[in-house]
C-alpha positions in Angstrom: 11.0 3.5 -2.8 8.4 6.0 -4.3 4.7 5.5 -3.4 2.4 4.7 -6.3 -0.2 7.1 -7.8 -3.0 4.6 -7.2 -4.8 5.5 -3.9 -7.5 3.3 -2.1 -9.9 3.1 0.7 -9.1 -0.5 1.4 -8.8 0.2 5.2 -12.3 1.8 5.3 -13.9 -0.8 3.2 -12.4 -3.5 5.6 -13.9 -1.9 8.5 -17.3 -1.3 6.8 -17.4 -5.1 6.2 -17.4 -6.4 9.7 -13.7 -5.2 10.7 -12.3 -7.7 8.1 -8.6 -8.3 9.0 -5.9 -7.9 6.3 -5.4 -11.8 6.4 -9.1 -12.4 5.9 -9.0 -10.0 2.7 -5.8 -11.7 1.5 -7.2 -15.2 2.0 -10.4 -14.1 0.2 -8.6 -12.6 -3.0 -5.5 -15.0 -3.1 -2.8 -12.5 -2.1 -0.5 -12.4 0.8 -1.2 -10.4 3.9 2.1 -8.6 3.2 0.7 -7.6 -0.6 -2.6 -6.3 1.0 -0.5 -4.2 3.5 1.6 -2.8 0.8 -1.3 -1.9 -1.5 -3.4 -0.5 1.4 -0.4 1.7 2.4 0.0 3.0 -1.2 3.5 1.4 -1.5 2.4 -1.0 -4.3 -0.1 -0.7 -7.2 -2.2 -3.9 -7.6 -2.5 -5.5 -11.0 -5.7 -5.1 -12.7 -6.8 -8.5 -11.7 -5.8 -8.0 -8.0 -7.8 -4.8 -8.0 -10.9 -6.4 -9.3 -10.5 -9.2 -6.8 -10.2 -6.7 -4.0 -13.2 -4.5 -5.0 -15.4 -7.6 -5.6 -14.6 -8.8 -2.0 -16.3 -5.6 -0.8 -19.1 -5.9 -3.4 -17.9 -2.8 -5.0 -16.5 -1.5 -8.3 -12.8 -1.1 -8.8 -13.3 2.8 -8.8 -15.3 2.7 -5.6 -12.1 1.4 -4.0 -9.1 2.5 -6.1 -8.4 5.8 -7.9 -5.6 6.8 -10.2 -3.8 10.1 -10.1 -3.7 11.2 -6.3 -7.4 11.9 -5.9 -8.8 9.6 -2.9 -11.8 7.6 -4.0 -15.0 9.1 -2.5 -16.1 7.6 0.6 -19.8 7.4 1.6 -21.0 9.8 4.3 -20.3 8.2 7.7 -17.6 5.9 6.3 -14.7 5.0 8.7 
Protein backbone atom coordinates (compact mmCIF):
# COMPACT_ATOMS: atom_id res chain seq x y z
CA UNK A 1 0.00 0.00 0.00
CA UNK A 2 1.34 3.43 -0.94
CA UNK A 3 1.32 6.20 1.64
CA UNK A 4 -0.80 9.24 0.89
CA UNK A 5 0.61 12.66 0.00
CA UNK A 6 -1.56 14.18 2.73
CA UNK A 7 0.57 14.75 5.84
CA UNK A 8 -0.66 15.73 9.27
CA UNK A 9 0.28 16.60 12.83
CA UNK A 10 -2.65 14.83 14.48
CA UNK A 11 -0.44 13.09 17.03
CA UNK A 12 1.13 16.37 18.14
CA UNK A 13 -2.30 18.02 18.27
CA UNK A 14 -3.67 15.17 20.41
CA UNK A 15 -0.88 15.64 22.92
CA UNK A 16 -1.33 19.43 22.90
CA UNK A 17 -4.97 18.79 23.80
CA UNK A 18 -4.57 17.01 27.13
CA UNK A 19 -3.01 13.85 25.72
CA UNK A 20 -6.23 12.98 23.90
CA UNK A 21 -6.32 9.31 22.92
CA UNK A 22 -6.98 8.11 19.40
CA UNK A 23 -10.24 6.61 20.69
CA UNK A 24 -11.34 9.93 22.23
CA UNK A 25 -10.65 11.73 18.95
CA UNK A 26 -12.45 9.03 16.99
CA UNK A 27 -15.51 9.29 19.23
CA UNK A 28 -15.52 13.08 18.97
CA UNK A 29 -15.37 13.15 15.17
CA UNK A 30 -17.47 10.07 14.39
CA UNK A 31 -14.75 7.81 12.99
CA UNK A 32 -13.27 4.53 14.17
CA UNK A 33 -10.02 4.37 16.12
CA UNK A 34 -8.56 2.31 13.28
CA UNK A 35 -9.37 5.09 10.81
CA UNK A 36 -7.72 7.70 13.06
CA UNK A 37 -4.63 5.48 13.29
CA UNK A 38 -4.45 5.10 9.49
CA UNK A 39 -4.88 8.84 8.91
CA UNK A 40 -2.36 9.74 11.63
CA UNK A 41 0.23 7.35 10.16
CA UNK A 42 -0.30 8.67 6.61
CA UNK A 43 -1.68 5.39 5.28
CA UNK A 44 -5.07 6.92 4.47
CA UNK A 45 -6.15 10.38 3.31
CA UNK A 46 -9.26 11.57 5.11
CA UNK A 47 -12.31 12.81 3.27
CA UNK A 48 -12.69 16.58 3.26
CA UNK A 49 -15.49 16.29 5.80
CA UNK A 50 -13.37 14.10 8.11
CA UNK A 51 -10.43 16.51 7.80
CA UNK A 52 -12.68 19.40 8.86
CA UNK A 53 -14.08 17.41 11.78
CA UNK A 54 -10.59 16.45 12.99
CA UNK A 55 -9.26 20.00 12.68
CA UNK A 56 -12.28 21.43 14.50
CA UNK A 57 -11.80 18.92 17.32
CA UNK A 58 -8.52 20.75 17.96
CA UNK A 59 -9.98 24.22 17.44
CA UNK A 60 -7.81 24.57 14.34
CA UNK A 61 -8.19 25.07 10.63
CA UNK A 62 -7.70 22.21 8.19
CA UNK A 63 -4.36 23.58 6.98
CA UNK A 64 -3.14 23.81 10.58
CA UNK A 65 -3.48 20.02 10.86
CA UNK A 66 -3.18 18.72 7.27
CA UNK A 67 -1.08 19.57 4.26
CA UNK A 68 -0.99 18.15 0.76
CA UNK A 69 2.18 17.47 -1.16
CA UNK A 70 4.63 16.09 1.34
CA UNK A 71 5.39 19.28 3.25
CA UNK A 72 4.61 18.87 6.93
CA UNK A 73 2.23 21.40 8.45
CA UNK A 74 4.09 23.96 10.51
CA UNK A 75 4.11 23.24 14.22
CA UNK A 76 4.23 26.09 16.67
CA UNK A 77 7.42 26.51 18.66
CA UNK A 78 7.52 24.16 21.60
CA UNK A 79 4.98 21.74 20.11
CA UNK A 80 5.36 18.07 20.92
